[in-house]
C-alpha positions as CSV (number, residue, x, y, z in Angstrom):
1,M,-17.8,-1.5,5.5
2,N,-16.0,-2.5,2.6
3,D,-12.5,-1.1,1.8
4,G,-13.7,0.7,-0.7
5,A,-17.1,2.6,-0.1
6,K,-19.6,2.4,-3.4
7,I,-22.1,5.1,-4.3
8,D,-25.9,3.2,-3.2
9,E,-27.5,5.9,-3.8
10,V,-28.2,8.3,-7.3
11,T,-29.8,10.9,-8.6
12,A,-28.8,10.9,-12.2
13,G,-27.7,8.4,-14.1
14,D,-28.6,5.4,-16.0
15,S,-28.6,1.9,-14.8
16,S,-24.9,1.1,-16.3
17,G,-23.7,3.2,-13.8
18,L,-21.8,5.1,-15.2
19,F,-22.5,9.4,-15.5
20,L,-22.1,12.4,-17.5
21,A,-20.8,15.5,-16.4
22,G,-23.0,17.6,-14.6
23,E,-25.3,14.7,-13.2
24,K,-25.4,14.7,-9.6
25,I,-25.0,12.0,-7.1
26,T,-25.4,11.4,-3.2
27,L,-22.1,9.6,-1.5
28,H,-23.5,7.3,1.2
29,S,-21.3,5.8,4.2
30,F,-18.0,6.9,2.3
31,C,-15.0,5.7,4.8
32,P,-12.2,3.8,3.6
33,S,-11.2,1.2,6.6
34,D,-7.6,2.5,7.0
35,Q,-8.8,5.9,7.4
36,P,-12.0,5.8,9.8
37,R,-12.2,9.8,10.7
38,L,-10.8,11.3,7.4
39,L,-14.6,11.8,5.6
40,R,-16.8,11.4,8.6
41,D,-18.4,14.6,7.5
42,F,-18.9,13.3,4.6
43,S,-21.2,10.3,5.0
44,R,-24.2,12.5,3.0
45,A,-22.3,15.0,1.1
46,R,-23.4,15.3,-2.7
47,Y,-21.6,15.2,-5.5
48,E,-21.8,17.0,-9.1
49,V,-20.2,14.5,-11.6
50,F,-17.3,16.0,-13.2
51,A,-16.0,14.4,-16.1
52,L,-16.4,10.7,-17.0
53,E,-13.9,9.1,-19.3
54,Q,-12.5,5.6,-20.1
55,G,-14.8,4.5,-17.1
56,W,-13.8,7.1,-14.2
57,T,-15.5,9.4,-12.6
58,V,-14.2,12.7,-11.2
59,L,-16.7,14.0,-9.0
60,L,-16.6,17.7,-6.9
61,E,-18.6,18.3,-3.5
62,I,-21.5,21.0,-4.1
63,S,-21.3,23.8,-1.4
64,P,-23.9,26.6,-1.8
65,E,-20.5,28.7,-1.0
66,E,-19.0,27.8,-4.6
67,L,-15.6,27.6,-4.1
68,V,-14.8,30.0,-1.2
69,Q,-13.7,28.6,2.2
70,V,-15.7,25.2,1.6
71,R,-13.9,21.9,2.5
72,R,-14.3,19.8,-0.3
73,I,-13.1,16.3,-0.9
74,I,-12.6,15.4,-5.2
75,I,-12.8,11.9,-4.7
76,A,-12.8,8.7,-8.1
77,Q,-14.7,6.0,-9.1
78,N,-14.3,2.9,-11.2
79,S,-16.9,1.8,-13.9
80,H,-18.5,-0.6,-11.1
81,G,-19.2,2.0,-9.0
82,E,-16.5,1.4,-6.3
83,V,-14.7,4.8,-4.7
84,I,-11.2,4.2,-5.4
85,G,-9.3,6.7,-3.9
86,G,-9.1,10.9,-3.2
87,I,-7.7,13.8,-1.6
88,Y,-8.9,16.0,1.0
89,L,-8.8,19.5,0.6
90,S,-8.9,21.3,4.3
91,S,-9.9,25.1,2.3
92,I,-10.2,26.2,-1.3
93,E,-10.0,30.3,-1.5
94,T,-10.7,32.8,-3.9
95,D,-9.5,36.4,-4.2
96,E,-12.0,38.8,-5.1
97,G,-11.7,37.8,-8.3
98,A,-12.2,34.2,-8.4
99,T,-9.8,33.9,-10.0
100,G,-7.0,32.8,-7.9
101,F,-6.4,29.7,-5.3
102,S,-5.1,28.8,-2.1
103,I,-5.1,25.6,-1.7
104,E,-4.0,23.1,1.4
105,L,-3.9,19.5,0.8
106,K,-4.6,17.8,4.0
107,S,-4.5,14.1,3.1
108,F,-4.6,11.5,0.7
109,F,-5.9,7.8,0.2
110,V,-6.2,4.9,-2.6
111,C,-9.0,2.5,-1.1
112,P,-7.1,-0.9,-1.1
113,P,-6.9,-3.0,-3.5
114,Y,-6.0,0.2,-5.0
115,R,-2.4,0.9,-3.1
116,S,-0.6,-0.9,-5.1
117,L,2.5,1.3,-5.3
118,P,4.9,2.0,-2.5
119,V,3.2,6.0,-1.3
120,T,3.1,6.4,2.2
121,G,1.7,10.4,2.6
122,S,2.2,14.1,1.9
123,R,4.0,17.1,3.1
124,Q,1.9,19.9,4.0
125,G,2.8,23.9,3.9
126,G,1.8,26.4,2.0
127,L,-0.2,25.4,-1.0
128,G,0.7,22.2,-0.3
129,R,3.1,19.3,-0.9
130,L,2.2,16.1,-2.7
131,L,5.1,14.1,-3.1
132,F,5.7,10.5,-3.7
133,E,9.9,9.7,-3.5
134,R,9.3,6.8,-2.8
135,A,6.8,5.9,-6.0
136,F,9.8,7.8,-7.9
137,G,12.8,7.6,-6.1
138,E,13.5,10.9,-6.4
139,A,11.3,14.3,-5.8
140,K,12.8,16.7,-9.4
141,L,10.1,19.4,-9.0
142,L,10.3,22.6,-7.3
143,D,9.5,22.9,-3.1
144,A,6.6,24.8,-4.5
145,S,5.3,22.5,-6.8
146,L,2.0,20.3,-6.2
147,V,1.9,16.1,-7.5
148,C,-0.8,13.9,-7.9
149,Y,-0.9,10.4,-7.7
150,S,-3.8,9.9,-9.7
151,T,-6.0,6.2,-9.7
152,G,-8.6,7.8,-12.3
153,L,-8.7,11.1,-9.9
154,I,-7.9,14.4,-11.8
155,E,-6.8,16.4,-8.1
156,A,-6.8,20.2,-8.1
157,A,-8.1,20.3,-11.7
158,I,-10.9,22.2,-10.8
159,I,-7.6,24.8,-10.2
160,G,-7.4,25.1,-14.1
161,L,-4.2,25.6,-16.4
162,N,-5.0,29.5,-16.1
163,N,-5.3,30.2,-12.3
164,G,-1.3,30.0,-12.0
165,F,-0.7,26.5,-12.7
166,R,1.4,24.7,-15.4
167,I,1.5,21.3,-16.6
168,V,5.3,20.3,-15.7
169,E,4.6,16.1,-16.7
170,V,2.1,13.7,-17.1
171,F,3.4,9.5,-16.3
172,H,1.5,7.2,-17.1
173,L,2.5,4.9,-14.4
174,G,1.6,2.1,-16.4
175,G,2.2,-1.7,-14.8
176,G,-1.3,-3.4,-15.5
177,L,-2.9,-1.1,-12.3
178,P,-6.1,0.8,-13.3
179,V,-4.3,4.5,-13.4
180,R,-4.5,7.0,-15.3
181,T,-2.4,9.9,-15.0
182,L,0.5,11.2,-12.2
183,V,-0.4,14.9,-13.0
184,A,2.7,17.5,-12.2
185,M,2.0,21.4,-11.9
186,A,4.1,24.4,-10.8
187,W,2.7,26.6,-8.6
188,A,3.2,30.5,-9.0
189,P,3.1,31.8,-5.2
190,K,0.0,33.9,-4.2
191,S,2.6,36.9,-2.8
192,S,5.0,37.4,-5.4
193,L,4.5,40.4,-7.9
194,A,4.3,38.2,-10.8
195,S,1.4,35.8,-9.5
196,Q,-0.3,39.6,-8.5
197,R,0.1,40.4,-12.6
198,Q,-1.0,37.5,-13.5
199,R,-4.8,37.3,-11.1
200,R,-5.2,40.8,-12.5
201,M,-4.8,40.1,-16.1
202,Q,-6.2,36.7,-15.7
203,R,-9.8,39.1,-13.9
204,R,-9.3,41.1,-16.8
205,L,-9.3,38.4,-19.7
206,L,-11.4,35.4,-17.8
207,G,-14.3,37.0,-16.0
208,P,-16.0,34.7,-13.1
209,F,-13.7,32.1,-12.7
210,D,-15.8,28.1,-14.2
211,A,-15.1,25.3,-12.7
212,R,-16.6,23.3,-14.9
213,R,-15.1,25.0,-18.0
214,F,-11.3,25.0,-16.4
215,L,-11.7,21.1,-15.6
216,I,-12.1,20.3,-19.2
217,G,-9.9,22.5,-20.4
218,F,-7.3,20.8,-17.9
219,L,-8.4,17.5,-19.4
220,Q,-8.2,18.2,-22.4
221,K,-5.4,19.8,-22.4
222,A,-3.5,17.2,-20.0
223,E,-4.1,14.8,-23.2
224,Q,-1.9,17.0,-25.0
225,V,1.1,17.0,-23.1
226,Q,3.7,14.0,-23.7
227,V,3.8,11.0,-21.8
228,R,6.6,9.4,-19.9
229,R,7.3,6.2,-18.1
230,P,8.9,7.2,-14.7
231,E,11.1,4.4,-12.8
232,I,9.2,3.5,-10.2
233,G,11.1,3.0,-7.3
234,S,10.9,-0.9,-4.8
């Protein structure tokens, strides 16, 4: 098996291997060599293409339960159909209004040869915390923050800016690597009164949660955030 899994069957898409938002594909045999057990339950999962931008595709698992208590993984592929990495979520729970989320990050991986930065793993707990101190030297975000290192991924973008997250910074990692951005978001804990009021207001204003609409909005807003280049440690 190749280090980078390939999508060897498609249910939609053109001959170039590129897909459009809303199209569906079938992913086969996705198992990075260094994570042999990570995705064993996803060998024939169906994924929906949520975004295609500059050759990178974000895929989201399709489930009849929508976004409630569903095991899912967000992965990315390049324009050649190679899966280059992803993030595994153990659960995604919605509150009664389906606009507030509790997420637990379980594992993050980048398939070779894209594992070029000195990134070693994730910290878990509560919402989850994914800080790459070795890549940035020093973590400067709150403990209740979520940092997503992205090689074409828009991890956690399904959450949406209107679900307790805000973009703190968008980093361009550069270095000639085929990467997009690092997205840093801050989370208002569910237990806080401010967060409860916020979700009640969201339910009144927004109605049912629309993952695609929030993702598209996230991508549009992320591009408007000022980009700065961090100092990447050795």
